[in-house]
N, C-alpha and C positions, 0 to 999 in steps of 0.2 A: 583626319583633320589636318591637312597640310598647312603649315605656318608659312605665309608668304613673306612677311616682314615683322620684326619684333625689336623694340627698343625699350630700355629701362633707364630712366633718369632718377635722381634722388633730390628731394627737397628737404633740407634740414631746418626744421623750425621747432623751437622749444616753446613751452608755454610761459616763458619768462618775459615775453614782450620784445625780445631782440629780433632784428630783421631776419627773414628767411634767407638761407644760403642755398643756391641751386647748383648741383653737381650734374653736369650734362654727360650723358654717355657719348663717347667719341665715335661710336659706330653701332651698327645693328648687331643684335645678338647672333652669333654664328650658329649655323645649323648643327644641332646636337641632340642627343637623346634627352639631356637635361632640360633643354629649352622646350622640347615637345612635351615632355612629362609635366613641366610647369604649367603649360597652357591647357593640357588635358585636365589636370587637377583643378586649375582655376575654373574651367568651364563646368566641371561637375559640381563644384561648390557653388558657383554662381547660379546654375540651374536649380539647385536644391534650396537656395535662399528664398524664403517666403517674403511677402510684402514688397513686391516689385511694382513699379509704375510703368506705363506705356505711353509713348507720345511721339512727337514729330518736331522737326526743326522750326524755330522762329525764322522769320525772314532774315537773311544775312544783313548784319549791320555792325557798327563799331561796338555795340554792346554784346552782340552775338556773332563773333567772327569765325567760329570753328568750322561751320558748314562750308564757308568759302575756301578756307585753307584745305579742307578735305577734298572739295571738288577740284581744286587746282592740282593736288597730288594725284588724284584718280585720272585726271586728264593728261598727266605726264609733265605738268609744269613745275613740279618739284619732286624730290625723292622722299622716301618715307622718313628718313632721319631728319631732314629739314622740316618736314611737316610736324614731326613730334617735338622738335626743339621750339618752334614758334608757338606751338600749343602749350607746352609745359611752362614756357616763360609767361604766357598769359595766365595760366593756372596759378603760378607763383604770385603774380600781382594781385589776383583776386583773393588769394589766401592772406596776403598782407592786409588788404583792405577789410576783409571780414574778421580776421583774427579769431577764427573759429576752430582751427585744426592744428595739429602738431606735426604736419608734414608726413613724409613717407616716401616710398618708391613709386614713381609714376610709371605705370606699365602701359605701353601702346603695342597693340598686336593686330595685324591684318591677317586673317586666316580664311580658309575656304572649307566649307562643310557641304559635301555633295556638289551642287551647282550654285550654291549661295555663298557670297562673300560677306564677311562680318568684320567689324572693327571693335576691338575691346579697348576701353580706356578705364584705368582703375588706379586708385591710390592705395597701395598695399603697405601695411605696417610690418615691422620686424618683431619677432619673438625669439625667445631662447629655447634651445633644445639640448638634450644631453646625448652625446654619442660616445662610442668606444674606440679608442685608438688601437693601433696594431700591437701596442705593448700591453693591451688590456687595461688601460687606464681610462677613467671617465673624463670627458672633456665637454665643456659647455660651448656651444656654437650658436650663432644667430642664423635664423632662417626667415624667409618670407611667410607671413602668417596668412595662409590661404583659407584657414578654417573660420576666420572672422573677417569677412569682407564687408567693409562699411560703405565705401564710396566707389561705385563702379557703374559703368554704362556699356551697353552693347548696341551697336548700330548695325542694322541689316542693310548693308550697302546695296545689295541687289534689289531689295524692295524699294529703297529710296530712289534708285535710278529708274526703275521700271514703272513704279507707281507712286509718283511724288505727292499724289493727293491722299495717300494713306495716312492714317493718324496713329499707327502703331508700329512703325519701323525702328523705333528706339525703345529699349527697355532700360530701366535704371532701378537701383536699390533705394527704396524709401527708408527702410530700417527704422530703428528706434532711437537714433542718436539726436533727434531734434529737428524741427522743421527748418530752422535757419541754416543748419549745416547741409541738409538735403538741398535746399534752395540754392545755396552757394555753388554746389557742385553741378546742379542741373543748369544753372545760369552759365557755367563754364561750358557745358556741352551745347548750350543754346537750345534746350529742349523744353517744349511746353506739353503738359499732360493732355493726351487726347482720348485715351481709352481707360476706363475704370475696369481693370481685370477682375476684381472681386465682384463688382456689380454685373459685369457681362456674364461671369460664370454663374452667378445666382439666377440671372434671367434664363440662361440655358437650362439650368436644372428645373426651373419652374415650367419652362416649355416642355421639358421631358416628362415631368409629372402629369401635366395636362394631356400630353400625347398618350401616356400609358392609360389614363382614365378614359380617354375617348375611344381607345381601342378595346376597352373592357377585357384586358388580358388576364389570363389565369395567374395564380400566385407564383408558380414556378417560372413562367415566361417573363413576368414582370421583374422577378429577382435576377434572372439571367441578363435581361437587357440593361438593368441598372448596373450590374457588374461590368458589362461590356462598356458602358459609357464611362464609368469611373476608371477602369483599367486603361482605356484608350487615352483619356484626358490626363491621367497621371503619367503615362508613358510620354506624352507630348511635353508635359511640364519638365520631365527629367531630361529630355533632349533639348529643351529650350525652344521648342517649336509651338506654333499656335494650333488650336483646335480648328479643324476644317469641317464645316457643317455637312457638306456633301459626303466626305469620307466617313464621318461618324454615322450618318444616315445609312450608308451601305452596310456598316458593321452591325447596326441595331437590327436591321431587317434585310437579310440577303435576298429574300424572295421579292420584296418590294423596296429596293434600295433608295428610292426617292421619297418614300412615304413620310419620314420624319422631317426631311428638308422641306417638302411641300407643305407639311403641317405648320412649320415655323413661318414660312412665307405667307400662307393664307391667314394666319392669326395675327400677323404683323407685330411680332415681339420687338422689332427694332434691332435685331441682332445682325452683325456683319457676317459675311461669308466665312471669315476667319476671326478668331478671338483668342486672346491670351488666357491660358488656364491659370486659375488661382488655386494653389494646392491646399491652402487653409480652408477654403470654402468646400473644395472637393472632399477633404477629409471628414467633414461634418455631414456629408450626404450619404444617407442610407435609408432605404425604404423598409418599413415593417408592414407585412401583409398577413392576413389570415382570413379563413372562411370556416364557418360552422353553422349548420342548421338555419340556412337562409340569411345568415349575417356575413357581410363582407366588409373588412376593414383594411385600409391601406393609407399610410401616412409617412412623412419624411422625418428622419431622426431629429432634425433641428427644431421641430415643433414641440418636442417633449419639454415640459417645463414652462411653455408659454401658452400655446393653445390646447395642449393635451397634457393631462396629469395622469400618471399611472400609480394606482394603489396596489402594491404587490400583495399586501396582506389580504385585502378584500377581493383581489382579482378583478378590479374595475378600472375603466378609463373614463375620465371626465373631459368632455370636449367643449371648447369655447370657440366662438366665431364660426358657427356653422354656415355652410354655403347657402346663399339666398334661395336658390332653387329647392334645396332640401327643406329649408324652413317653411317655404310656402306650401310645399306638399304636406308637411306635418300639420300646418294650420288648417288646411282643408279637411284633413281626416278628423281632427279633434273638434272642429267647429260644430 
């Protein structure tokens, strides 16, 4: 993950109502193992953070100027340090107006992963850590708290430039710190939400369940394909990369690599060719299957407690909301 440019500024803002004080970095971070380790750790923690949103830039305007500054930098009209300075000055003004945060270190990093360029912008807090001196004495030091990232966004520069109609080239942390704080930082980025990652992931899992049922797969085969889907999707989430329907389809069925992709298109689930994986939704997905004496049962874990009740003592399942087709068949038999 080559780091192309990296700058850190500091916004000192206390919750006592006093004006924020901006301390500008005088130059880019020099190439070093510490810089690269910082960005690698940041990316790992960012990718692992659940509750991210996905979107795209508002049209450039006085209210949303960041995309214009970024475009100017990428076109060679300014260097990265100048871009970061004008951006952090804007962030500081918004911080003063909103009075919602206590400042922090503003991290700007342009890096490349494979053939894709990314821009990270984050507001990182400090925390204390204990270290050991050469004299074997304990000493308290301050460090950047990458374990609790609250305000951060990652822009897929390559996707933005090559596919400006995309609605998912920006990701940002939604978090649990409150909508106003999220909105303030998202307004700074100039991002509007375009893709509901959790909703898209749920739709993908629904399409997969329908596909498994339509193929009338055996218990073992259904379990293997479910594991393939979850493993691939979780791996993409860990890398911070989207799920690609065609790629997933090839993994699910190597003999018919287009079968699942064609099924999705034919049924018109409204899914994009790529979609951001939602780890929380994926963690809840698991299929229970079983066959015995002419009885075949298959259902998803998240249905337990809602549409399906399991009585362990009695060894029974209670089903609610039966499929209409099954209900009609039963009515005809009992009529």
